[in-house]
N, C-alpha and C positions, 0 to 999 in steps of 0.2 A: 315300649322301645327298650331294646337290650342295652346293657352298658357298653361304653365304647370298646371296640374290638381292635386290639393291636394285631397287625398282620406281620408274619415273619415267614421264613423259609418253609417250604414244603406245604404250601397251601394249594390243594385241588379246589382251599381258602385262599393252600398252595393249591388243590386242587388237586386231572391226573398229573400228578406230580407237583401237587402242590407240594414239596419238601425236598430236603436233601435226601429224603428217603428215596427219591427217584434214583439215587445212586444205587440202591439195592435193585431197582428195576432195570438198571443199565447193565445188561449182560456183557458189555464190552470191558468191564472192570475185572480183570482176571483174578486178582487175589480174593475178591469177594465171592466170585462164582465158585471157586474151588472149595471154599470152607463152609458153604451154606448148608444148613440143616432144614429138614422139612417141617411144615406146620402139622401138628398132631390133631388139634381140635379147634373149633370156632364157637364163639358165644355171641349172641346179639342181645343187647339190653337197651332200654331207654333210661338215660342217666337219672332223671328225676324220680323214677319209680323205685330206685334202689334204696335200701336203708342207709342212713348217714354214714355208718361205720364202713359199709362196703363202698360207698361213693369215695370216701377219703382214701381207701386202699387203692382204688382204681386210679385216682388222681396221682398218687405216689408212683404207681407202676408206669402209667402213660407219660408222666412228666420225666421219668428216668429215661425212657426211650427218646422222648423229644430232645432231652439235653445231650444225647449222644450226637445229635445232628445240628442243634441250634444253640447259640449263645445269645444272651440278652434278655431273657425272660426269667422272672422268679416263679416259684410254684404257684403262688397266689395269682399272679398275672395269667399264668397258663390256664388255671381253672376258670377265672373270671371271663377270659376272652374266648374260650373254646368249648367249655362244657356247660351247656344250659339244661334246664329241666327236660326240654323236648329233644335234646340231642340223642340221635340213635348211634350207639356205639357197637362196633364189631371188634371183638377181642380175640386174638389168635394166640394159641399156646403151643409150646414145644412139648416134646415127650416128657421132659422133667417137670412140667407144670409152669415153667417160666413164661411170663407174658412176652411173646415174640414180636407182635405187631398189633397195630390198632388203626381203625378208621372211625372218625367222628363225622357225622352227617347231620346238617341242620338246614331247615327250610324257613325262609322269612318272606312275608308279603312286602313288596315294595310298590306302593301306589305311585304311578307316574303316567301322565298323559291319558288318564282314564282307562288304563289297561289293567286287566286282572293278571298281575305279574307276580310270580313266585321265584325267589332267587335261592339257589342252593350254594352252600359253602361247606367245605370239608377239608380235613387234613388226613394224610396217609403217611404212616411212619412204621418202620421196621428196624429191628436190630440187624446189624450187618451180617451176622452169621446164620441168618435164616433165609430160606428160599420162599419169599412171601408174595412175589408179584402176582401169580395167578389167583391165590385166595383173596388178595386185596382187590384186584381188578374185578373178580367175580362178585364180591360183596358190594362194591361201588355200583356195578351194573344193576344188581338186584335192587338197590335202594333207588336208583334213578328210575328204573322201570316201575317199581311200586309207586313212587311219587307221581310219575307220568300218568299211570292208569287211575290213581286216586283223584287226581286233579286234571282230568281230561279236558275240561273247558277253560283251564287257565294257561297262560303262557308261562313256560318254565325255562329257566336259564341257569347255567352254572357260572358263577363269578369266581374264576380261578385266579390265582396269583402265581406267576412263574418266577421262581426265585433263582433259577440258574438256566443256562442255555439248554441243558439236557431236559429239564422239566418242560420248557417251552417246546423243544423238539418232540418230546413224547406226545404232548397234547396235539400239536399241529399235524403230526404224521397220520393220526388216526381219525381226525375230525374234519369233515369237509367245510363246515361253516363255523367260523370263529372270527373274533375281532380283538385287537387289530390284526389284519391279515397280511401275510408276507407278499401277496400280490397287489396290495394297495386298495382292496375293496373298502369302500366308505361305509362306516357303521351308520345305521339309521339313527336319526336324531334322538329318539326316545331312549336308546341305549346309553348315550352320553348323559342324558338326564338321570337315568337310573343309577349310573356310576356315581354321579354327584350326590345322590341321595344315600347310596351305600357309604360313600366316603364320610358324609355328615354323620351317619349313625355310628360308624366305627371309629370316628375321630382319626381318619387317615390323613397323612401329609402328602398331598398331591403336588406334583411338579407344576410350577407356574406356566411352563411352556409346553407341557405335554400331559394331557388329561389321563393318559394310560400309565404314566410312571408315578410310583409312590416311593417314599422313603420309610425304612423301618429300622428300629434299634435292634431288633432280633435278626441276626445274620447267620449264615451257614458257618458251622464250626470249622470245617476242614475243606475250604474251597480248592486247596491244592490237590485233593484227591479227585475232584471233578476235572480239574484242568489236566490231570495226568491220564484220564481215560482215553481209550482209542477213539471214542466219539469226538472228543475235543481235539485230538491230534489230527483228525481227518474231518473237519467240519463240513457239513452240507449247507445248502442255502438257508435252511431254517436256523441253524446255529449261527451262521454269519449274520443273518438279519437281526437276530436277537442281540448279538454283540454290538451291532451298530446302534441299536435302539437303547440298550441298557448296558453300556460298557462297564459300569461300576457295580455290577450285580454282586460281586464278592464283598462289597462293603455296605449292603443294605439297599441297593437300588433295585426295585422289583417292578415287574410288568403286570399290570392288571389285564385280565382277559375276560371276554364275554363269549360263552358258548351256548347258543340256543339249544334247548333240549326238546326239539320237535321230534316226532316219531321218525321222520326221515333222517334227521341228523344222528339220532341215537342208533338207528338201524345201520346206517352207513358206517358209523364208528365201530359198531360191533363186527360188521363184516371185515373191515380193515384190520381190526384187532386179531380176528381169527386168521386172516391171511398173512398178518405181520408185514403188510406192504405199506410203505409210505404213501401219503397223498400228495399230489402236486407235481 
């Protein structure tokens, strides 16, 4: 069993969009879009296979990016909760060699109801002055497909945590099947059992009245920037639904999500991503 995992903004742990990094993915924020630089190169590593000195350097660099978006975690907490020996890291660099963005991707078996269930968690983060959405989305897609093909006989799901209305909207626009669903689709009982197990393993604080809501000490550093985006100024039904469910998102009220990574759901998500068309 892994050590307890604190959950904070930006989890695709935030998840897609696990993070305030979703702000970088939100092209409606004009000041960010105008100043973004391109990613120059990408590197994929398994964290536990690196020499200790290199691991510590990566922790420093990734935590620096994390801290641009999130407040409430120490460096030690960040490493303990997000970087495991089997974590697959995608590191993205600018022309100057600066670490511009990262994706950490971890898969855990969650035994529940006799099912062969694997649960994906990940975080996606980028410095604000880089155009990182496409490289990050490509890396995440590659990891999901690699895992889906490797464990073809297992049930695979992505346990995302939406830390803001925009992160929730990003996920729900491109994914046909997810829970909780804006149309009120009822989640199968085993999913709620799995969420209970995830919460136990990660020492999460779940709301007594809503099993999909959790509280975190790690919060978005600049919620005002999200509120000022065009997306928030002209909210669609996805944004409005999230605000009704998690009105205190800016003070650490997060929404757990469950996205089945079936071949059908993954392919539909990819098609909608290419088309850039919202679902629903």
